[in-house]
N, C-alpha and C positions, 0 to 999 in steps of 0.2 A: 512548501509552495510548489504549484504545478502549473507549468505553461500549457495552456490549452492547445491541443493538436494531437492527432492520432491517425492511425490507419493510412499511413503514407505508402504508396506503391512506387515511388521514385526516390532516388538517393538524395537529390538536392535538398528537398524540404527537411529530411531527416538530419542531414548534416547541418542545416541552418538552425534547427532547434537544439541540436547538441551544442552548437556555438553559443546560442542564447542561454542555455543552462550554465555554461562556463562563465558567461558574463554575470548571470544571477549569483553564482557562487562568489564572484568578486564583490558584488554589491552587498551580499550578506556579511562577508568578512569586513568590508570597509565600514559598514554600519554597526558592527559589533552587536548584532541581534541574535537571540537564541532561535535560529531557524534552520530548517533542513530543506532539501529538495526532493521531489517525488516525480519519477519519470515513467512513461509508459513504453513498453517494448515496441509497439507498433509505431510510436512516435519517433523512435530512434532507428527505425528501418527494418523491423522484423518482417514486415510485409514485402520488403525487397529481397532480403535474404538473412539468414541467421548470422552470416559473417558480417554483414553491414551493421546489424544490430549490435553485435559484440564489439565491433570496432568503435562505434560511436559511444556505447556505454563505457568502454574502457577509457576513452578520452575524458568523459564527464567525471567518472569516479577518480581517475588519477588527479585531475585538477582539484576536485573537491577535497581529496585527501591532503593535498598540499596546503589547502586553506582551512583544514579542520572543519569541513562542512559535511554533515551526514547525508547519505544518498539512499532514498527509498526506491525500490523497483516495484511499481504497481503490477497487479495481476489482471490479465484480461480474460477472454473466454477460454474454455477448456482446451481448445486446439493449440493454444500457445503455452500451456503450462510447462511442458517438458523443456522447451527452449528457454523459457524464463528462469526456471529453477537451475538449469545447467549454467546459464550465464551468471546468475547470482553466486553459485558455488565457486565458479572460477574467480570472480572478483573478490568475494569475501575471504577466500583462502589466500589469494595473492597479497591482499592488503591487511590481512589479519583483523578484520572488522571494518567499521566505518560504512557498512552497507546493510540495508534491511530489505526483506522480501515480504510481500503480501500473499497470504494463502486464504482460500475460501472454504468455509466449513460445509457449504452445501455440496461440494464435490465429494463423491464417495472415495476418491483416492487420497484425500487430505490426511487421514490418520497415518498412512504410509509415508506421505511427504513430511509430516512433522517428525516422524522417527528419523528420517534422513537428515533433517535440519537440526536435530537436537544437539548434536556434538559440534556444529559449526559455530564460528564466531559471528558477530553481527546481531541483528534483531529480526524478529518475525512479527508481522502485523496480522492478526486474525480477524477476518470479517465474515459475515454470513454469506455474501456473494450477491452481486447485483445483476448477473446475467441470467437470462431465461434458458437454462441448459436442458438438454434432453434427459429423459428419465433413466436411460441406461448409464449415464455418468454422474447424475446429480440426484440428491434427495428432493422429493416433491412435497409441497405443503409446508406451511409455516411451522406447525408443531414439530414435524420431523427435522426441519432445518434448525430450529431452536435446540432440539435435543442433540443434534450433531455439534452445534456450536458449544454447548456445555461440555460435551465429551472432549472436544478438542482443547478447550480451555483447561480442563482438569489435567489432561495429559501434559500440556505445556507447563503449567505451574508445578506439576510433580516432577517432570523430567528435565526441564530447562534450568540453567543456572541463573537466568535473568534474560533481559532483552525481549520481553513480551510486550507487544502493543495491542491493547484491546480496542479494535476499531468498530465501535458500535454506539448507537444512540439509545439502545434498549436499556431502560433502567434495571430490568431484571438481570440482564447479562453483566452489567457493570457491578451490581450488587453481588452477583455470584463470583466475579473476579475479586472483589474485595474480600469475600469469605475465603477464597482459595489463597489469597495473599496472607491472610491471618493464619491459615492452616499450614502452609508450606514455607512462608517467608520469602517467596520469590518476588523480586522487583518487577514492576510493570509500569506502563504508562497508558494513558487513555487518549484516543484519537477520534475526533469528530469533525464533521464538515462545518465550515464557517456558516453562521446563520441558523444552525440547528441547535435548539435547546441551549442557547448561549448563557442564560442565567445559571443553568445547571453546570455548564462548563466552568464558570467562575467559582461556583461552590465546590466542585470537585478539585479545582486547582489549589484550594486551601490545604489539601492533604496530599494530592498526587500530582505527578507531571501530566499536564494536559496539553495536547497539540491540536490546533485547528488546521484542517486541510483547506488550503486557500488556492483555488484556481484563478488564473489571470490571463490576460492576453486578448487578442482581437478575434479569435476563433470561437467565440462564445456560442454562436448560433448552431454551428455544427456539433459542438459539445452537447448542447441542449437537445437537439434533434436526435442524436444517436442514443443518448440516455433514455429518452422516451421510447424509441423504437425497440431498445433492448428489453425494456420492461415498463409497463404503464405505471407501476408503483414508483418509478424513478422520477416521475414528473415533479412532485413536490420537492424532492431532494435536489433535483437539477435547478429548479427555480431558486431555491434557497442558496445554493452554492454560487449561482451567478449574481443574484440580486442582494444576497445577505450582507 
């Protein structure tokens, strides 16, 4: 579950959303549902300062750990990658798991990042990447991004002991992950947006752990607008995530 909100440049809304996430953790625990939370760095104050982001993230992760609720840290554009990975490593090491990080296969740096993450506890969600990144830092074109995604999947299944989340709606990538699972025996889960290929999600859930990414809250219009501005192809995904 992800509370809509991001790119704050003031401390107050970041602290308010951190408080809302702690309340969400309580609601998940009280309802005894199999759910986790997913937070955005810019939502927790990265745009204010890295220190504010880490402070709010620590408050959320600490409370979630107390209630046995898993915390995912989303990845935003490439300018935030280092700060996000550093914060994840700090949290997942301190709490010996209970935290996951998203990495984007379209970024040229991602193979090195996966090597860094391989020996850490926690989980890694691999996505293709939703941001229109410049050519000097990101692979361009669908075929090259798909190739990079396959390469990253193979490395993860071969080198990780588990904790892999395949964040994709692409049937070919999911099938490739299934083949890698058969080859290496590495545990994995599948993550998709709410409202996207839901029939397939239920079919996959008969054999694998499948999680829906569920955004909620009042800031739906800013979420929708930013997704479309980042990449026109996001229009359909944003509509499905909001209306699904």
